[in-house]
SEVOVO-561717 format. One record per residue (C-alpha): chain; x, y, z; residue number from 0. Coordinates in nm, 3 decimals. Example, Ala and Ser with C-alpha at 12.3 -4.5 7.8 and 13.67 -1.06 7.14 Angstrom:
# residues 2
{'A',{1.230,-0.450,0.780},0};
{'A',{1.367,-0.106,0.714},1};
//
This chain:
# residues 213
{'A',{1.276,1.664,1.282},0};
{'A',{1.014,1.678,1.007},1};
{'A',{1.070,1.960,0.760},2};
{'A',{0.826,2.108,0.510},3};
{'A',{0.993,2.106,0.170},4};
{'A',{0.918,2.248,-0.177},5};
{'A',{0.782,2.033,-0.456},6};
{'A',{1.122,1.996,-0.627},7};
{'A',{1.259,1.640,-0.633},8};
{'A',{1.612,1.506,-0.624},9};
{'A',{1.728,1.185,-0.790},10};
{'A',{1.916,0.896,-0.632},11};
{'A',{1.953,0.522,-0.661},12};
{'A',{2.047,0.234,-0.435},13};
{'A',{1.981,-0.132,-0.379},14};
{'A',{1.703,-0.223,-0.133},15};
{'A',{1.781,-0.359,0.209},16};
{'A',{1.821,-0.736,0.218},17};
{'A',{1.714,-0.981,0.483},18};
{'A',{1.340,-0.920,0.512},19};
{'A',{1.187,-1.174,0.752},20};
{'A',{0.938,-1.335,0.514},21};
{'A',{0.945,-1.408,0.142},22};
{'A',{0.679,-1.257,-0.081},23};
{'A',{0.391,-1.476,-0.194},24};
{'A',{0.506,-1.691,-0.492},25};
{'A',{0.237,-1.580,-0.739},26};
{'A',{0.066,-1.270,-0.597},27};
{'A',{-0.078,-1.158,-0.933},28};
{'A',{-0.272,-1.482,-0.984},29};
{'A',{-0.402,-1.488,-0.627},30};
{'A',{-0.507,-1.123,-0.647},31};
{'A',{-0.685,-1.187,-0.977},32};
{'A',{-0.897,-1.463,-0.826},33};
{'A',{-0.999,-1.247,-0.530},34};
{'A',{-1.075,-0.946,-0.750},35};
{'A',{-1.302,-1.148,-0.977},36};
{'A',{-1.478,-1.308,-0.681},37};
{'A',{-1.535,-0.971,-0.512},38};
{'A',{-1.667,-0.824,-0.838},39};
{'A',{-1.908,-1.113,-0.889},40};
{'A',{-2.032,-1.087,-0.531},41};
{'A',{-2.110,-0.719,-0.599},42};
{'A',{-2.274,-0.824,-0.929},43};
{'A',{-2.067,-0.577,-1.128},44};
{'A',{-1.951,-0.609,-1.486},45};
{'A',{-1.590,-0.527,-1.572},46};
{'A',{-1.713,-0.208,-1.737},47};
{'A',{-1.916,-0.100,-1.433},48};
{'A',{-1.629,-0.164,-1.192},49};
{'A',{-1.385,0.016,-1.420},50};
{'A',{-1.611,0.323,-1.426},51};
{'A',{-1.646,0.326,-1.048},52};
{'A',{-1.274,0.271,-0.986},53};
{'A',{-1.161,0.518,-1.251},54};
{'A',{-0.947,0.272,-1.446},55};
{'A',{-0.973,0.095,-1.781},56};
{'A',{-1.175,-0.220,-1.845},57};
{'A',{-0.874,-0.379,-2.015},58};
{'A',{-0.659,-0.318,-1.708},59};
{'A',{-0.917,-0.485,-1.484},60};
{'A',{-0.933,-0.780,-1.722},61};
{'A',{-0.554,-0.819,-1.702},62};
{'A',{-0.563,-0.796,-1.323},63};
{'A',{-0.833,-1.062,-1.292},64};
{'A',{-0.638,-1.285,-1.528},65};
{'A',{-0.325,-1.252,-1.318},66};
{'A',{-0.136,-1.084,-1.603},67};
{'A',{-0.065,-0.751,-1.430},68};
{'A',{-0.003,-0.602,-1.087},69};
{'A',{-0.173,-0.275,-0.987},70};
{'A',{-0.006,0.009,-0.802},71};
{'A',{-0.107,0.061,-0.441},72};
{'A',{-0.315,0.366,-0.535},73};
{'A',{-0.498,0.185,-0.816},74};
{'A',{-0.576,-0.118,-0.602},75};
{'A',{-0.704,0.113,-0.329},76};
{'A',{-0.953,0.270,-0.571},77};
{'A',{-1.069,-0.072,-0.688},78};
{'A',{-1.111,-0.189,-0.329},79};
{'A',{-1.324,0.115,-0.246},80};
{'A',{-1.544,0.046,-0.549},81};
{'A',{-1.589,-0.312,-0.425},82};
{'A',{-1.669,-0.194,-0.068},83};
{'A',{-1.366,-0.375,0.070},84};
{'A',{-0.999,-0.297,0.145},85};
{'A',{-0.663,-0.382,-0.001},86};
{'A',{-0.582,-0.627,0.278},87};
{'A',{-0.885,-0.840,0.198},88};
{'A',{-0.788,-0.852,-0.170},89};
{'A',{-0.421,-0.942,-0.132},90};
{'A',{-0.430,-1.168,0.176},91};
{'A',{-0.557,-1.521,0.209},92};
{'A',{-0.787,-1.643,0.486},93};
{'A',{-0.666,-1.549,0.834},94};
{'A',{-0.547,-1.866,1.005},95};
{'A',{-0.348,-1.695,1.282},96};
{'A',{-0.540,-1.714,1.608},97};
{'A',{-0.251,-1.597,1.826},98};
{'A',{-0.241,-1.238,1.957},99};
{'A',{0.136,-1.244,1.892},100};
{'A',{0.291,-1.196,1.547},101};
{'A',{0.652,-1.316,1.532},102};
{'A',{0.896,-1.107,1.328},103};
{'A',{0.994,-1.411,1.122},104};
{'A',{0.630,-1.491,1.041},105};
{'A',{0.499,-1.155,0.920},106};
{'A',{0.358,-1.186,0.565},107};
{'A',{0.467,-0.934,0.302},108};
{'A',{0.293,-0.800,-0.007},109};
{'A',{0.466,-0.620,-0.293},110};
{'A',{0.320,-0.341,-0.508},111};
{'A',{0.479,-0.186,-0.817},112};
{'A',{0.559,0.184,-0.808},113};
{'A',{0.606,0.440,-1.086},114};
{'A',{0.726,0.283,-1.409},115};
{'A',{0.688,-0.069,-1.259},116};
{'A',{1.063,-0.079,-1.193},117};
{'A',{1.046,0.008,-0.826},118};
{'A',{0.839,-0.139,-0.550},119};
{'A',{0.674,-0.083,-0.215},120};
{'A',{0.639,-0.374,0.025},121};
{'A',{0.381,-0.395,0.303},122};
{'A',{0.506,-0.601,0.596},123};
{'A',{0.193,-0.697,0.785},124};
{'A',{0.223,-0.603,1.153},125};
{'A',{-0.142,-0.704,1.191},126};
{'A',{-0.261,-0.984,0.962},127};
{'A',{-0.576,-0.852,0.790},128};
{'A',{-0.899,-1.013,0.909},129};
{'A',{-1.268,-0.933,0.887},130};
{'A',{-1.406,-0.696,1.150},131};
{'A',{-1.081,-0.526,1.247},132};
{'A',{-1.087,-0.159,1.348},133};
{'A',{-0.712,-0.107,1.310},134};
{'A',{-0.463,-0.185,1.037},135};
{'A',{-0.087,-0.166,1.081},136};
{'A',{0.193,-0.234,0.834},137};
{'A',{0.559,-0.155,0.789},138};
{'A',{0.591,0.016,0.450},139};
{'A',{0.924,-0.087,0.298},140};
{'A',{0.996,0.165,0.020},141};
{'A',{1.280,0.134,-0.231},142};
{'A',{1.483,0.445,-0.315},143};
{'A',{1.275,0.676,-0.540},144};
{'A',{0.969,0.452,-0.517},145};
{'A',{0.639,0.629,-0.455},146};
{'A',{0.272,0.559,-0.390},147};
{'A',{0.199,0.751,-0.712},148};
{'A',{-0.124,0.953,-0.716},149};
{'A',{-0.288,1.097,-0.406},150};
{'A',{-0.578,0.914,-0.245},151};
{'A',{-0.833,1.012,0.021},152};
{'A',{-1.090,0.819,0.221},153};
{'A',{-1.259,0.807,0.561},154};
{'A',{-1.043,0.744,0.869},155};
{'A',{-0.728,0.850,1.053},156};
{'A',{-0.363,0.762,0.999},157};
{'A',{-0.041,0.782,1.198},158};
{'A',{0.311,0.674,1.127},159};
{'A',{0.663,0.641,1.266},160};
{'A',{0.969,0.652,1.039},161};
{'A',{1.187,0.358,1.142},162};
{'A',{1.472,0.429,0.901},163};
{'A',{1.556,0.625,0.589},164};
{'A',{1.409,0.942,0.438},165};
{'A',{1.035,0.978,0.389},166};
{'A',{0.853,1.242,0.188},167};
{'A',{0.486,1.282,0.281},168};
{'A',{0.252,1.496,0.069},169};
{'A',{-0.075,1.611,0.226},170};
{'A',{-0.282,1.811,-0.019},171};
{'A',{-0.049,2.084,-0.149},172};
{'A',{0.199,2.056,0.140},173};
{'A',{0.509,1.837,0.126},174};
{'A',{0.709,1.725,0.432},175};
{'A',{1.046,1.554,0.460},176};
{'A',{1.079,1.317,0.756},177};
{'A',{1.373,1.119,0.893},178};
{'A',{1.417,0.825,1.129},179};
{'A',{1.235,0.890,1.457},180};
{'A',{0.988,1.142,1.309},181};
{'A',{0.615,1.078,1.331},182};
{'A',{0.303,1.197,1.150},183};
{'A',{-0.074,1.200,1.193},184};
{'A',{-0.350,1.319,0.961},185};
{'A',{-0.718,1.256,0.885},186};
{'A',{-0.748,1.023,0.586},187};
{'A',{-0.986,1.264,0.414},188};
{'A',{-0.683,1.479,0.328},189};
{'A',{-0.548,1.371,-0.014},190};
{'A',{-0.215,1.201,0.055},191};
{'A',{0.077,1.028,-0.112},192};
{'A',{0.439,0.953,-0.030},193};
{'A',{0.779,0.865,-0.174},194};
{'A',{1.130,0.772,-0.071},195};
{'A',{1.359,1.054,-0.197},196};
{'A',{1.673,0.899,-0.051},197};
{'A',{1.943,0.653,-0.157},198};
{'A',{1.858,0.378,0.094},199};
{'A',{1.545,0.179,0.171},200};
{'A',{1.291,0.356,0.392},201};
{'A',{1.078,0.172,0.648},202};
{'A',{0.771,0.333,0.803},203};
{'A',{0.541,0.183,1.066},204};
{'A',{0.195,0.292,0.948},205};
{'A',{-0.131,0.245,1.137},206};
{'A',{-0.475,0.351,1.018},207};
{'A',{-0.841,0.307,1.103},208};
{'A',{-1.059,0.175,0.956},209};
{'A',{-0.852,-0.072,0.753},210};
{'A',{-0.797,0.042,0.395},211};
{'A',{-0.476,-0.140,0.297},212};
//
């Protein structure tokens, strides 16, 4: 059962769960950099203009476009909004899957650094991102103590199901602790963030509309 909890945090550490069905893209930073630069040029924005709109530094954007850095999920989300696109379009290649079925062994995965760049969050794509979709669904694979960092908000609705592990969801000023089997729903306009406060990997099936990640 989901429990509202105070803001206090507890520390823990553990190794992430092994045996994910698909390996991560070999050079995600380089591929992301190419797509970021292309999207910026299509919007006819300078690095400075995009940095101002996304609320990040021009030097950081330059490193991202050059494939020399990886943004956090929250930072990439802000950049995607400034480019009038979504995270899925920036981190995924062209959709070549025409089948309505996505096999467990074929689901692509994308990794994002968390606080301090030592921890990570993986998005296991339940639905491969494609243009024109109304829904987006991923399994968020969150290492112990990893977090989505700062809160974000945007248009839409979100729901989730905790598959395994502990999951701490923060909506505005309220913080909730969820366990395997618990679910959540909230309008995306509510500022939100999350973290794994436990000692084992957490996996959350997360669906939102319209696609933002």
